[in-house]
N, C-alpha and C positions, 0 to 999 in steps of 0.2 A: 781299966783292965782291957788289954788287947784281946782280939779274937782268940789267939793261941794261948793266952793265959787260961782260957776256959776249956779249949778243946785239945790242947797239946800234951796233956799229962801222960798219955801212953805212947806218945810219938816215937820214942827211941826203941820201943819194943817191936813196932811193925814197920817202921820206915828206915830200914837199913839200906845203905847205898849199894846199888847193884854194880859189880865191877865192870861190866860191859858199858853201862851208861857212864860210869866214872871215867873210863878211858876216853869216851867221846868228849866229855866236858873238859878233861885235862888237855886233850889235843887242841880243843878250841881256844884254850888260853895261850897257845903258841909258846913263845919264849919268855913270856912274862915272868919276872922273878918276884914281884910284889903284887899281891892280890887283896882286894877288899871284897868280902862275901856279904852282899846286901840281903837282909832278910834271912840270915844264916841259920836260924833255928838251932838244931842239934849238931850242925856241922857236916851234914851229908855232902859229899862231893868236893870237899875242900882238899886241895892237893897237899901232900905231906912233904914235898920236896921244894916248897917255895915259902916265902915269908907271907903269911896270911893274917889279916885282921878281920874279924867278924863283927857284923852290926845286926842287932835285932831289937825290936821294940818290946818283946815279951820277957818276963822274968822266968816263966815256966820252961820255955824251950831251951835257953842256954844252960839252965841248971841240969839238963840231961846230956850235955856234951861230955864226950869221953875224956878221961884223964889225959893230960898232955895235948889236948886240942888247942887250936889257935886261940889267942885271947879274944874275948868278945866284949864289945862295949854296947851300952844301951843307947839306942837311937833309931830314927826312922829314915826310910829311904828318901823322903822328901827334903830332909835337912841333914845330910851327912856331915858329921863333925870333923871334917878334914880339909886341909888346904887344897887349892887347885892342883891338878896334875901330879899328885903325890904318889899314885900307884901306877904300875904298868897296866893292870887290868882290873876291871870291876865285874864281879860275877853275881848273877841272880838266878837261883834255881827254883822253879815252880813257886814263885812268890809274887810276881808283878801283879797278878790278878787280885791280890789282897791289899795292895797299897791304896790309900785313900785318894791320892792324886798321882796316878800312874805316869802322866807326862812329866810332872815335877821330879819324880823319882828317877826317871830315865835321864832327864837333864842333869841330875846330880851325878849319876853314874858317869856320864860323859865329862862332867866337870872335873871329877877327881881322878880319872884314869884315861890313859891313852887308848885302851882297848876295852870293849864291852862284850861280855858273853852272857846271853840270856837264854836259859832253858825254859821254854813255855809251851803251852798247848794252843793250837788253833781252835778257837771256839766253834767254828763251823762243823767240826767233827763230833762235838758233844751230843747233839740231839740224835745222831745216827747210832751211837753206841747202845748196845742192847740193854744195858742197865738203865739207861735213861729212856729209850724209846718204849721199852716194855713195862717198866716199873715206876719211872719218875718222869713222865712226859711233861709235867709242869715244873720241873726243876728250875728252869730258867726264869720262870715267873716268881719262884720262891726265893732264889738266892742271887743277890746282886753280884757276888763274887764270880759266879758262872756267867750270868747274863752280860755283865760289863767287862768280861775278860778281854784284854787287848789281843787283836790279831797281829800277825807279822806286819801287815800294812800299817797298823797303828803305831807299832814300835818304830817302823822305818820313817815315820814323820818326825821323829826326834833324833834317832841315831843314824849315822852314815853306814848303812848296812853293806858289809862285804860279802856275806854269805848267809844262807839259811838252808839247813840240812835236816831232812826227816830223821827221827830217832825211833825206829820200830821198837816195840816192847817185846822182849824175849818171852818165850812161853813159860820159863821158870824164873821170871823176874822176882827179885827178893825185896824190892822197894815198894811198899804197899800204897802207892798213890792211886788216884781214882780209877784208872783203867788197867792197873797192874794185873788183875786177875781175870782178864778178858776170856781166858780159856779154862779158868778154874772157878766157876761161879759159886761153889760151896764156900769159898773163903769169905764171900760177902755176907755170910750168915754170922760170922764171928764178931762179937761186940768190940773186941780189941781192934780188929781190922777196921771196923766202922769208925771207931773213935780216932784212928789215925788218918782218916780221910776227911778233909775239911767239908767236902760236899755232903757227906753223910752226917758228920758230926754237927753241922749247923741245922739239920732238920729237927723239927719238933718230935717228941717221943712217939706220938701217935702215928705220924707219917713213917718214921723209921721202923716202927713195929709192923705197920701194914706192909711195907715193902719187903721186910724180912720174911714175914709169913707167906706172902704171895710167892716169893722166890723159892722158899722152902717147899711149898706145895707143888710148884712146877718142876722142881728137881725130883721130888718123890714120885710124881706121876709120869715123868719122862717128857713133859711138855717142853721144858727148856732144851733138852737134847734134840727133840724133834725140830725145833726152830734153829738152834745154834750149835748142835753137836759137832758140825764140821770144824769148828774152831779148835776143838781139842787136839786135832792132828796137825795143826800148823806150828811152825817153829818160832814165828814172830808175827806181830800184828801192828799195822800203822793206825794208831789211835789219835793221831794228830799232834804228837809231841815233836818239837822242833828245837834245834840249837841255832841261835842267831849270833853272828859275830859282827860287831860294829867297830868303827874306827877309820881314820883317814891318815894320809901321810902327814897332814898338819897336826892332827890330834895324837899321832904316835903310831 
C-alpha cells in the first residue's frame, strides 16, 4: 500500500486546483503539447488543452479523478513506463518529497521529456511557518517526507534548471495543501482539511489531536491573533512554494 492509499481518501474534497496557481503551472509548460504528470494523484493542475498522461503509484488517488480526466497508469516516478524523449514536458506537482528515490525520479522526468516542470516547496521555509513553529516544532523529526524534502539546489543537481520562480499563496487559495490556510487558521481544525494534507495525515492520532486542541484554544483566547493576526490582512504569502523549469537546447 502506498502512502496515499492510506491518507488520500478525502483528497478530492479539499485539494481543488487553485486557478491562479494553475495558470502559473500551465505557463511553465510553455508550448509543450504532450505532458506526463508524474505522481498525478487526482489530476490537479493538469492542462485540459494538451495531451496528458498521468502516472501514480496509488489506487486511491486516481479513483478520485474527475470524469473525462487524462488517462492514468499505475507506476512510480523512479521507473516511468515510457520510452526516452516521448513527451514534450514532464510535470510534478507537490509530489517529489514523497518519492522513495527523488534523484532517480528526477532523472526519469529528464529521460522521458524535453522539458521538466516541478512545483515544490523549499524546505527551509517550513520551520518558520507558524503552524510548525508554534504547534509542531518537532515535525521534521517525525516525518521523513518533510525532513528530506529536496530543495531547489538538490533538484538542480539532476535537472538543467532554466528558471525558479516563487509562487505566493493567495489569501483565498482553494487548494488545501500544507500552507494554504496561512491566514485562515480555523481551517486547520477541520478533520477533512487535515486528512488532505500529508504532513497532518501522517501524524499519529494523539499528536494530531494535541495540535488541534492547542490551536483551538489559542483561537478562542485570541492568542493566535495576538501573534499572527497581521496575516489576515495580507493578499498573499510566500510560504516557500516554487516552480522550477528544467531543460536544455539539447534536451528540448
